[in-house]
C-alpha positions in Angstrom: -49.1 1.3 32.9 -48.8 -1.7 30.6 -52.1 -2.7 29.1 -52.0 -6.2 30.6 -51.5 -4.8 34.1 -54.3 -2.2 33.4 -56.8 -5.0 32.7 -55.6 -7.1 35.6 -56.0 -4.4 38.1 -59.4 -3.4 36.7 -60.6 -7.0 36.9 -59.4 -7.5 40.5 -61.1 -4.2 41.6 -64.3 -4.9 39.7 -64.5 -8.4 41.1 -63.7 -7.2 44.6 -66.5 -4.7 44.5 -68.9 -7.4 43.3 -68.2 -9.6 46.3 -68.2 -7.0 49.0 -71.9 -6.7 49.9 -72.8 -10.4 50.1 -71.1 -13.0 52.5 -70.2 -16.1 50.6 -71.0 -19.2 52.5 -71.5 -21.7 49.7 -69.1 -24.0 47.9 -66.2 -26.0 49.4 -63.3 -24.8 51.5 -61.2 -24.0 48.4 -63.9 -21.8 46.9 -64.6 -20.0 50.2 -60.9 -19.6 50.7 -60.6 -18.0 47.3 -63.3 -15.5 48.1 -61.8 -14.7 51.5 -58.4 -14.0 49.9 -59.9 -11.9 47.1 -61.7 -9.7 49.7 -58.6 -9.4 51.9 -56.4 -8.5 48.9 -58.9 -5.8 47.9 -59.0 -4.5 51.5 -55.2 -4.4 51.8 -54.4 -3.0 48.4 -56.9 -0.3 47.6 -56.7 2.4 50.4 -52.9 2.5 50.5 -52.5 2.2 46.7 -54.9 5.1 46.2 -52.8 7.3 48.5 -49.5 6.1 46.8 -50.9 6.9 43.3 -52.2 10.3 44.5 -48.8 11.4 45.8 -46.8 9.4 43.3 -43.7 9.0 45.4 -42.3 6.0 43.5 -41.8 5.3 39.8 -41.6 1.6 40.3 -44.9 -0.3 40.0 -43.8 -3.3 42.1 -42.5 -1.1 44.9 -45.7 1.0 44.8 -47.9 -2.1 45.1 -46.0 -3.3 48.1 -45.9 0.1 49.7 -49.7 0.5 49.1 -50.5 -2.8 50.9 -48.2 -2.1 53.9 -49.4 1.5 54.0 -53.0 0.3 54.3 -52.0 -1.9 57.3 -50.6 1.3 59.0 -53.7 3.3 58.1 -56.2 0.9 59.9 -55.3 2.0 63.5 -55.0 5.7 62.5 -58.4 5.6 60.8 -59.9 3.8 63.8 -58.5 6.3 66.2 -59.5 9.4 64.3 -63.0 8.1 63.5 -63.7 7.9 67.3 -62.1 11.3 67.9 -64.4 12.9 65.3 -67.5 11.3 66.9 -68.1 8.6 64.2 -67.7 4.8 64.1 -66.8 2.3 61.5 -69.1 -0.4 60.2 -69.3 -3.0 57.4 -71.2 -0.6 55.2 -68.8 2.3 55.9 -65.8 0.1 55.1 -67.4 -0.9 51.8 -68.0 2.7 50.9 -64.5 3.6 51.9 -63.1 0.8 49.7 -65.3 1.9 46.8 -64.0 5.5 47.0 -60.4 4.1 47.2 -61.1 2.0 44.1 -62.4 4.9 42.2 -59.3 6.9 43.1 -57.1 4.0 42.0 -58.9 3.6 38.6 -58.7 7.4 38.0 -55.0 7.6 38.8 -54.3 4.5 36.6 -56.2 6.2 33.7 -54.2 9.4 34.2 -50.9 7.5 34.3 -50.9 7.0 30.5 -48.2 4.4 30.4 -45.8 6.0 32.9 -45.5 3.0 35.2 -44.3 -0.5 34.3 -44.1 -3.7 36.1 -41.2 -6.2 35.6 -43.1 -9.5 35.5 -39.8 -11.4 36.1 -39.1 -10.0 39.6 -42.7 -9.3 40.3 -43.7 -12.8 39.3 -40.9 -14.4 41.4 -41.9 -12.3 44.4 -45.6 -13.2 43.9 -44.7 -16.9 43.8 -42.7 -16.8 47.0 -45.5 -14.8 48.7 -48.1 -17.3 47.5 -46.1 -20.3 48.7 -45.6 -18.7 52.1 -49.3 -17.8 52.3 -50.3 -21.3 51.2 -48.1 -23.0 53.8 -49.6 -20.8 56.5 -53.2 -21.4 55.5 -52.6 -25.1 55.0 -51.3 -25.3 58.6 -54.5 -23.9 60.1 -57.0 -25.7 57.8 -58.4 -27.7 60.7 -57.9 -25.2 63.5 -61.1 -23.9 65.1 -59.8 -21.1 67.3 -56.5 -19.3 67.4 -53.8 -20.6 69.7 -52.7 -20.0 73.2 -53.6 -17.2 75.7 -52.5 -14.2 73.6 -55.2 -15.0 71.0 -58.0 -14.7 73.5 -57.4 -11.0 74.2 -56.7 -10.3 70.5 -60.1 -11.8 69.8 -62.1 -9.9 72.4 -60.4 -6.6 71.5 -61.3 -7.3 67.8 -64.9 -8.1 68.8 -65.2 -4.9 70.8 -63.9 -2.9 67.7 -66.4 -4.8 65.5 -69.2 -4.0 68.0 -68.4 -0.3 68.6 -66.5 0.7 65.4 -64.0 2.6 67.6 -60.9 2.1 69.7 -62.0 0.3 72.9 -62.2 2.1 76.2 -62.2 -1.1 78.2 -62.7 -4.8 78.0 -66.4 -5.1 78.9 -68.5 -7.2 78.5 -65.7 -9.8 78.5 -63.8 -8.6 81.6 -64.3 -6.0 84.4 -61.5 -3.8 83.1 -62.4 -0.1 82.4 -59.2 1.1 80.8 -57.5 0.4 77.5 -53.9 1.3 76.7 -52.9 -1.7 74.6 -51.6 -1.3 71.0 -54.5 -1.9 68.7 -53.1 -1.9 65.1 -53.6 -5.6 64.6 -57.0 -5.6 66.1 -58.0 -2.7 63.8 -56.8 -4.8 60.9 -58.7 -7.9 62.1 -61.9 -5.9 62.5 -61.6 -4.5 59.0 -61.1 -8.1 57.8 -64.2 -9.1 59.8 -66.2 -6.3 58.3 -65.3 -7.0 54.7 -65.5 -10.8 54.9 -68.3 -11.3 57.4 -66.0 -13.6 59.5 -66.5 -13.7 63.3 -63.7 -12.1 65.4 -61.8 -15.3 66.2 -61.7 -16.4 62.5 -60.6 -12.9 61.4 -57.8 -13.1 63.9 -56.7 -16.6 62.9 -57.0 -16.3 59.1 -56.2 -12.6 58.9 -53.1 -13.4 60.9 -51.9 -15.9 58.3 -52.2 -13.3 55.5 -50.3 -10.9 57.7 -47.6 -13.5 58.3 -47.1 -14.0 54.5 -46.7 -10.2 54.0 -43.3 -10.6 55.7 -42.0 -11.6 52.3 -42.9 -8.4 50.3 -42.1 -6.3 53.3 -38.4 -7.4 53.5 -38.2 -7.4 49.7 -39.2 -3.7 49.7 -36.6 -2.9 52.4 -33.6 -4.4 50.6 -34.8 -3.4 47.1 -35.2 0.3 48.0 -31.9 0.6 50.0 -29.6 -1.5 47.8 -31.4 -1.7 44.4 -30.4 -5.4 44.4 -33.5 -7.5 43.7 -31.6 -10.8 44.0 -30.8 -9.9 47.6 -34.3 -8.6 48.2 -36.0 -11.8 46.9 -33.7 -14.1 48.9 -34.3 -12.0 52.1 -38.0 -12.4 51.6 -37.8 -16.1 50.9 -35.6 -16.6 54.0 -38.1 -15.0 56.3 -41.2 -16.5 54.6 -40.1 -20.0 54.0 -36.8 -20.9 55.7 -36.6 -19.3 59.2 -38.7 -20.9 62.0 -40.1 -17.5 62.8 -42.5 -15.9 61.9 -44.4 -19.0 60.8 -44.2 -20.3 64.3 -46.1 -17.3 65.6 -49.3 -19.3 64.8 -48.7 -21.3 67.9 -48.7 -18.2 70.1 -51.1 -16.0 68.5 -48.4 -13.4 68.7 -50.0 -11.4 65.9 -49.5 -7.9 67.3 -45.7 -8.1 67.3 -46.0 -9.8 63.8 -48.0 -6.9 62.5 -45.4 -4.4 63.8 -42.6 -6.4 62.2 -44.4 -6.4 58.9 -44.6 -2.6 59.1 -41.1 -2.1 60.4 -38.9 -2.8 57.3 -41.1 -0.6 55.0 -41.4 2.2 57.5 -37.7 2.2 58.1 -36.8 2.0 54.4 -39.2 4.7 53.4 -38.0 7.0 56.2 -34.5 6.6 54.8 -35.7 7.2 51.3 -37.5 10.4 52.4 -34.4 11.7 54.0 -32.4 11.0 50.9 -34.8 12.6 48.4 -33.2 15.4 46.4 -36.2 17.4 45.3 -38.1 19.2 48.1 -41.6 18.3 46.7 -40.6 14.6 46.5 -39.2 14.7 49.9 -42.3 16.1 51.6 -44.5 13.6 49.8 -42.3 10.8 51.1 -42.1 12.3 54.5 -45.9 12.4 54.7 -46.2 8.7 53.8 -43.3 7.8 56.2 -45.1 9.5 59.0 -48.2 7.4 58.4 -46.1 4.3 58.4 -44.3 5.3 61.6 -47.6 6.4 63.3 -49.3 3.2 62.4 -46.4 1.2 63.6 -46.4 2.9 67.0 -50.1 2.2 67.4 -49.5 -1.4 66.3 -46.8 -2.5 68.7 -45.0 -0.2 71.2 -41.9 -2.4 71.5 -41.4 -2.8 67.7 -41.7 1.0 67.5 -38.5 1.0 69.6 -36.8 -1.1 66.9 -37.8 1.6 64.3 -36.6 4.5 66.5 -33.2 2.8 67.0 -32.9 2.0 63.3 -33.7 5.6 62.3 -31.1 6.8 64.9 -28.4 4.5 63.5 -29.2 5.7 59.9 -29.2 9.3 61.0 -25.9 8.8 62.8 -24.3 7.2 59.8 -25.3 10.1 57.6 -24.0 12.6 60.1 -20.6 10.8 60.5 -20.3 10.8 56.7 -21.2 14.5 56.6 -23.9 14.0 53.9 -26.6 16.6 54.0 -26.8 16.5 57.8 -29.2 19.5 58.0 -31.6 18.0 55.4 -31.7 14.6 57.2 -32.4 16.2 60.6 -35.1 18.5 59.1 -36.8 15.6 57.3 -36.7 13.4 60.5 -38.1 16.3 62.5 -40.9 16.8 60.0 -41.8 13.1 60.1 -41.7 13.2 63.9 -44.1 16.2 64.1 -46.5 14.5 61.7 -46.4 11.3 63.7 -47.3 13.4 66.8 -50.2 14.8 64.9 -51.5 11.4 63.8 -51.2 9.7 67.2 -50.9 12.6 69.7 -54.3 12.1 71.3 -53.5 8.5 72.0 -49.8 9.1 72.9 -50.4 11.4 75.8 -52.7 9.0 77.6 -50.3 6.2 76.8 -47.4 8.1 78.4 -49.3 8.6 81.6 -50.0 4.9 81.8 -46.4 4.0 80.9 -45.1 6.1 83.8 -47.6 4.4 86.1 -46.6 1.0 84.9 -42.9 1.8 85.2 -43.3 2.8 88.8 -45.2 -0.5 89.4 -42.5 -2.5 87.7 -39.8 -0.9 89.8 -41.7 -1.8 93.0 -42.5 -5.4 92.0 -39.8 -6.7 89.6 -36.2 -7.3 90.9 -33.7 -5.2 89.0 -32.2 -7.0 86.1 -34.5 -9.9 86.3 -34.7 -10.2 82.5 -31.0 -10.3 82.0 -30.6 -14.1 82.2 -33.4 -14.5 79.7 -30.8 -14.3 76.9 -29.5 -17.8 76.6 -28.3 -19.9 73.6 -31.0 -22.4 74.3 -33.7 -19.8 74.0 -32.2 -18.4 70.8 -32.1 -21.8 69.2 -35.6 -22.8 70.4 -37.4 -19.6 69.7 -35.1 -17.5 67.6 -33.1 -19.2 64.9 -32.5 -22.9 64.3 -28.8 -23.8 64.4 -28.3 -24.1 60.6 -29.9 -20.6 60.1 -27.9 -19.2 63.0 -24.6 -20.5 61.6 -25.6 -19.3 58.1 -26.4 -15.8 59.5 -23.0 -15.7 61.2 -21.2 -16.6 58.0 -23.2 -13.9 56.2 -22.3 -11.4 58.9 -18.6 -12.2 58.4 -18.9 -11.8 54.7 -20.7 -8.5 54.9 -18.2 -7.1 57.4 -15.4 -8.0 55.0 -17.3 -6.3 52.2 -18.7 -3.4 54.3 -17.5 -0.8 51.9 -19.5 -2.4 49.1 -22.5 -3.4 51.3 -22.6 -0.9 54.1 -26.2 -1.9 54.9 -25.0 -5.2 56.4 -22.9 -3.3 58.9 -25.8 -1.0 59.9 -28.0 -4.1 60.4 -25.4 -5.6 62.8 -25.1 -2.3 64.6 -28.9 -2.1 64.9 -29.0 -5.7 66.3 -26.3 -5.0 68.9 -28.2 -1.8 70.0 -31.4 -3.8 70.5 -29.7 -6.4 72.6 -28.1 -3.6 74.7 -31.5 -2.0 75.3 -33.1 -5.3 76.2 -30.7 -6.1 79.0 -31.4 -3.9 82.1 -28.0 -4.7 83.7 -26.3 -3.0 80.7 -28.9 -0.3 79.7 -30.5 0.5 83.0 -34.0 0.4 81.5 -36.5 -1.3 83.9 -37.1 -4.9 83.3 -40.1 -5.9 81.1 -40.2 -2.9 78.8 -38.0 -4.5 76.1 -37.2 -8.1 77.2 -34.7 -10.2 75.3 -37.5 -12.5 74.3 -39.0 -9.7 72.1 -35.7 -9.3 70.3 -35.0 -13.1 70.0 -38.4 -13.9 68.4 -37.6 -11.1 65.9 -34.2 -12.4 65.0 -35.5 -13.7 61.7 -35.6 -10.1 60.5 -31.8 -9.3 60.7 -30.9 -13.0 59.9 -32.9 -12.9 56.7 -31.5 -9.5 55.7 -27.9 -10.5 56.4 -28.2 -13.8 54.5 -30.1 -12.1 51.6 -27.5 -9.3 51.3 -24.6 -11.8 51.4 -26.2 -14.0 48.8 -27.0 -11.0 46.6 -23.4 -9.7 46.9 -21.8 -13.1 46.2 -24.1 -13.7 43.3 -23.3 -10.3 41.8 -19.6 -11.4 41.8 -20.5 -14.7 40.3 -22.7 -13.0 37.7 -19.9 -10.8 36.6 -17.6 -13.7 36.1 -20.3 -15.6 34.1 -20.9 -12.6 31.9 -17.2 -12.2 31.3 -16.4 -15.9 30.6 -19.6 -16.7 28.7 -20.8 -13.5 27.1 -23.6 -15.1 25.1 -25.3 -17.1 27.8 -23.6 -16.3 31.1 -26.3 -14.0 32.3 -29.0 -16.6 31.7 -26.9 -19.2 33.5 -26.5 -16.9 36.5 -30.2 -16.1 36.7 -31.1 -19.8 36.4 -28.7 -20.7 39.1 -30.1 -18.1 41.4 -33.6 -19.2 40.7 -32.6 -22.8 41.5 -31.0 -21.6 44.8 -34.2 -19.8 45.8 -36.3 -22.9 44.9 -34.1 -25.3 46.9 -34.0 -23.1 49.9 -37.8 -22.6 49.8 -38.5 -26.3 49.5 -36.2 -27.3 52.3 -37.6 -24.5 54.5 -41.2 -25.3 53.7 -40.6 -29.0 54.7 -39.2 -27.8 58.0 -42.1 -25.5 58.7 -44.7 -28.1 57.9 -42.9 -30.8 59.9 -42.4 -28.8 63.0 -44.9 -26.0 62.6 -47.9 -26.7 64.9 -47.9 -27.6 68.5 -51.3 -29.0 69.1 -51.2 -28.6 72.9 -51.2 -24.8 72.5 -54.7 -24.9 70.9 -57.0 -24.6 73.9 -60.4 -24.8 72.3 -61.5 -28.2 71.0 -64.8 -29.4 69.4 -65.6 -30.9 72.8 -65.2 -27.5 74.4 -67.5 -25.9 71.9 -70.1 -28.5 72.5 -69.8 -27.9 76.3 -70.0 -24.1 75.9 -73.2 -24.4 73.8 -74.7 -26.4 76.6 -73.6 -23.8 79.1 -75.2 -21.0 77.1 -78.5 -22.8 77.1 -78.5 -24.3 80.7 -76.5 -22.0 83.0 -77.8 -18.6 84.2 -76.4 -15.6 82.4 -75.0 -14.1 85.6 -73.1 -17.2 86.5 -69.4 -16.8 87.5 -67.0 -19.6 86.6 -63.7 -20.7 88.1 -61.4 -21.9 85.3 -57.9 -23.3 85.1 -55.1 -20.8 85.4 -51.3 -20.8 85.5 -48.9 -18.1 86.8 -46.6 -17.2 83.9 -45.0 -14.6 86.1 -45.0 -14.4 89.9 -47.5 -11.6 89.8 -49.5 -12.6 86.7 -51.9 -15.4 85.9 -53.3 -16.6 82.6 -56.1 -19.0 81.6 -54.7 -22.4 80.7 -57.5 -24.2 78.9 -60.7 -23.4 77.0 -62.3 -22.0 80.1 -60.5 -18.8 79.3 -62.8 -18.4 76.3 -66.1 -18.7 78.2 -66.9 -14.9 78.1 -66.4 -14.8 74.3 -68.0 -18.2 73.3 -70.6 -18.8 76.0 -71.0 -15.2 77.3 -70.4 -16.2 80.9 -67.9 -14.5 83.2 -64.8 -16.1 84.8 -62.5 -15.3 87.6 -59.4 -15.0 85.3 -59.3 -11.9 83.1 -57.3 -11.7 79.9 -53.6 -11.9 80.6 -52.9 -8.3 79.9 -54.9 -7.3 83.0 -51.5 -6.7 84.6 -50.9 -3.7 82.2 -54.5 -2.3 82.4 -55.7 -2.8 85.9 -54.6 -1.0 89.1 -52.5 -2.8 91.7 -55.5 -3.6 94.0 -57.4 -5.4 91.2 -54.2 -7.3 90.1 -53.5 -8.4 93.7 -57.2 -9.5 94.2 -57.2 -11.6 91.0 -53.8 -13.2 91.9 -54.9 -13.9 95.5 -58.2 -15.5 94.4 -56.6 -17.8 91.8 -53.8 -18.8 94.2 -56.4 -19.7 96.8 -58.2 -21.9 94.4 -55.1 -23.6 93.1 -53.7 -24.3 96.6 -57.0 -25.7 98.0 -56.1 -29.0 99.7 -59.6 -30.2 100.4 -63.1 -30.1 98.8 -64.3 -28.0 101.6 -61.5 -25.5 101.2 -62.1 -25.3 97.4 -65.8 -24.8 97.9 -65.2 -22.1 100.6 -62.8 -20.3 98.3 -65.3 -20.3 95.5 -68.2 -19.2 97.7 -66.1 -16.3 99.1 -65.6 -14.8 95.6 -69.2 -15.6 94.4 -68.2 -18.2 91.8 -70.9 -20.9 91.6 -69.5 -23.0 88.7 -66.3 -24.7 87.7 -65.2 -25.5 84.1 -62.7 -28.3 83.7 -61.0 -28.6 80.3 -58.0 -30.7 79.1 -55.4 -28.8 81.2 -57.2 -28.5 84.5 -55.3 -29.1 87.7 -55.1 -32.8 88.8 -56.2 -32.0 92.4 -59.4 -30.4 91.2 -60.6 -33.6 89.6 -60.4 -35.4 92.9 -61.8 -32.6 95.0 -64.8 -31.9 92.7 -65.9 -35.5 93.1 -67.0 -34.8 96.6 -70.8 -34.7 96.3 -71.2 -32.8 99.6 -70.0 -29.6 97.9 -70.1 -30.1 94.2 -72.5 -31.4 91.6 -71.4 -32.5 88.1 -73.8 -30.9 85.6 -72.0 -31.9 82.3 -69.5 -34.6 81.5 -68.8 -35.4 77.8 -65.3 -36.4 76.5 -62.7 -34.6 78.6 -64.8 -31.6 79.6 -66.6 -31.2 82.9 -68.9 -28.5 84.3 -69.6 -28.5 88.1 -71.9 -26.4 90.3 -71.2 -25.4 93.9 -73.8 -26.9 96.3 -74.9 -24.6 99.1 -72.7 -22.7 101.5 -69.6 -24.8 102.7 
């Protein structure tokens, strides 16, 4: 390890240890943000890096640092699962101790390395700058945001809160909703809880700010994938810059709170690349070490997002098939993949068996309630351009695909990525694949298009620049290499600036942020003035014929004001039985369809709801009906928030 890196790592670890025990609430936003980032960097780097240094699977320091951070992300759900299975639970103190042990291991392994590892400050510095720019853009976007956006963020927050309260994988959604089963992927929530434990942030802030750090990790994740499979760091850096600073996704995820899929997609490239690397290892000892780490990455990915795990399985299948067709060490590849699969079953087996039972039950329910092939028309050019790739990036990706197909013998990875993309779209369309609707919708693939697009463009740019670099070196032997490098740096800079401008100009959609300062003021009033056992009717919208979701800040009442509502978190359709789902849907439809104040009052009385919360997106007819003083009394009315109470029996 170079002496400069030695002292840098020692300083970061020492400073990280120093700030762990004490929450930092003083100073301005910039100072608090710096302490937050330092703690999260320590959290993400130490556990995985300790494991990487112990097994020493890589001789490249930059790759080891990236692998360590992403490996930590995959460890969180596995550690959370196994702590509960062994009868323990995580806490802030336990996390600090765990990080302290990890830091000691890292320091000891660095001391033992005795100069074996080196870090190229050129590529490492360039990657770090792109990562910092991506992170800065994302944190700048949410600088004034109080709560994470849209309806997904609500259940992410309450799951994180349950993990913070119990230190284990949830078994249900109480006290926030009357749901007594839990089969949801929980990798992101484990990560958010660890962020909360180490920073002292409440669950909703850990979800929001931790999600932005996760978003920026897309950059090193894609860099690792291309670097390890092609050894072309120009292509690797440009791929990372494309995803982090040029493509609309994943930066746009901040408007959805779609952090679970994002977490899976951060893990995906590293898990896939390292699985490939394990299968290609020549020495048995090295192969088993890499297979062990690959199994942790794959196991963590499956616990983090079930659908993204399908992306991984398909990618591994395409890689394995390509090796078999080329007749290269077929037995070794299959043995390695089998070993990784068995290790994954060990890590997640106790969770997987319960998940499979639930999956079969949900599949039967979907077949009964969802028309065959309903998701097929979801694949439209309008949706691709709106939520996948903007037109310039889509066209650029098409040109890159053509280039890579023409150069497939030189860049075979491009062809494999295109094959992987085609396979994913095939599986996502029930008419073609026969897979029941809803298990892998086209929407899931479309919002992940930035991954193959960034890889294709990065590989094409890297390949084209290698040809240009060769000509520069040939024509101008003395300064051709420097000219080529400067030109590439300028290209990355221009692309980053143009992409950043687009993200900042069209990044946030304010109407998706449900909780305002006025809502928080109203909920503080509710907490002080409304009985604890009060049940609220809140605004809802049916996003599917058989599924309703809260549509304004009323959805957050159980978390912020500790009062129950008639609308559970939107994932109730995957957790509850059919009777509960039908009951919720029937209740909400009855409230939304009430055509008189008396009908609305009767519907509320029949389900035991004595209060109504009206936010910014409440139904227009409710405003008129609730003004009928015979049935309703307005208790609170400030700004655009209203709280009503039901008067007597209608």
